[in-house]
N, C-alpha and C positions, 0 to 999 in steps of 0.2 A: 504494500500500500504506500502511496505517496503521502506527503504530509497533509494534503487536502482530502485524503480518504479515497482517491480514485484508484483504479486497478492498474494504472500504467506506471511502470518504473521510471525514475528520473531520466535515464538515458534515452528512453523511447519518447519522452516528452520534449526533449530539446528541439529547437527549431532547426530545420535543415535549410541551409542557404542554397537557393537555386539561382541559376543564370541561364542564358540562351533559351528563353521561354518560347515555345512554338504552340500557340493556341490552336492552330488547325489540327495538329497531331496530338495535342494534350501531352506534350513531352517537354523535358528540360534537362539540364545538367544539375545535379545535386552534389555539393561538396562532400557529403557523407556517403551517398549511395551511388554516385556516378550518374549515367544516363537513366532517367526515370520517368514515370508517368506523373502528371500533376493533377491537382484538383483544386477547387475553390475552398478557401478556409470556411469551415462550417459556420462560424459566428460573424466573420467579416467577409462577406461575399466578394469584396473587391480584391482580396489578397490571394495569390497563388501559393500553394504549398506542395511539397513533395508528398506523393501518395503514401510513402513509407512512414510518414510522421504519425505517431500514436497508433501504429498498427502492430498487433501481436497475433501470432497464430493461435488458432483454437486450442492446439496442443499446449502452448505456453500458458494460456489462461487456465486450462484444466489442471496443469501441474501446479500452478500457484494456489488454486483453490484447494486441491487435495492436500498440499503441503501445509496450508494454513490450519486445516482441521486434523492433521496427523493421520490421514488415511491414504491408502493406495487406490489405484484404479480398480483393482480386484475387489477391495472392500466396498467401493462405491457400487460396482456391478452386483455384488452380493446383496447389498441393501435394496437395490432396485428389484432384484429377483424376489426377495422376501416380501416386498410391497406389491408384487405383481405389476410393476411399472406404473403404479397408481399412487397419487398423493393420498396419504393416510387421512387427511382432513376432508378434502372435497371429493375424493374418490374418482377424480378425473385422471386420465392417462398422462403420465409424465413422458416427455420426449428428450432423449439425450441430444438430439440435434439442436434443441432450443436451450442451450446451456444457460442463456441469460434468463430464461423463464423458470429456472429451478433454483432452489436454495438448499444448501446442506445445513439442516437444522441441528443445533447443538445446545447443550446446557451451558449457560453462561457462567455458572459457578464451578462446574467440574470440567468443562470443555469437552465432555463426552458427546459424540455424534449420536443423535436420536433417529434420524431418518432424512429422506429427501422429500422436500415439499415444493409445491408451486410457490413462487415468490410472494404472491398475494396472501397465501395461507401463512407463510412464515412471518410476513409483516404483521398480519393479524395477531399472531401469538405475541409478537414483540410489543404491540400496542397494549396488550394486557399484562406485560411484564412476566410472561410465562406463569402467571398466578392462576391456579385452578379455581380459587374462590371468586376471583374477578370474572373468569370465563363462565362459571356457574351462574353468577349474578346476571351476566349478559344474556345467558340462555333463558333464565327465569323472566327477565324483562321482555325478551322477544316473545316468549310464550304468553305472557300476560297481556301484551299489547297487540298481538296479531289478530286479524279479523277472522 
């Protein structure tokens, strides 16, 4: 994690200096990458940047996620099998292809991995501070106020 909390390491966040921009072929020379494709900067549409800026492979992202929680790809696959490739909360199918749509749920006090959830389900638990009493109160509230 970088100091802003983003997933990109400092070396991937540095600005790549480009020259010899050819807008017709969407290419340029980058001091870091050499000949490269270019794209518009996401926030400042007037600025051209090297396509390699802030790009990591899916494999790199997976490795950093797994390392953060102290599990291997095999551990992850076993969790998915145990869960029948479904989120234990919403019961919807989890997709490995959509790694950004899943979260490795873990206990914040012990660090132990509990399962693989959809991001929305994991965020929901987080909003209730993983507190069973708060979740039960929310269930009771929904039951009492539903039509």
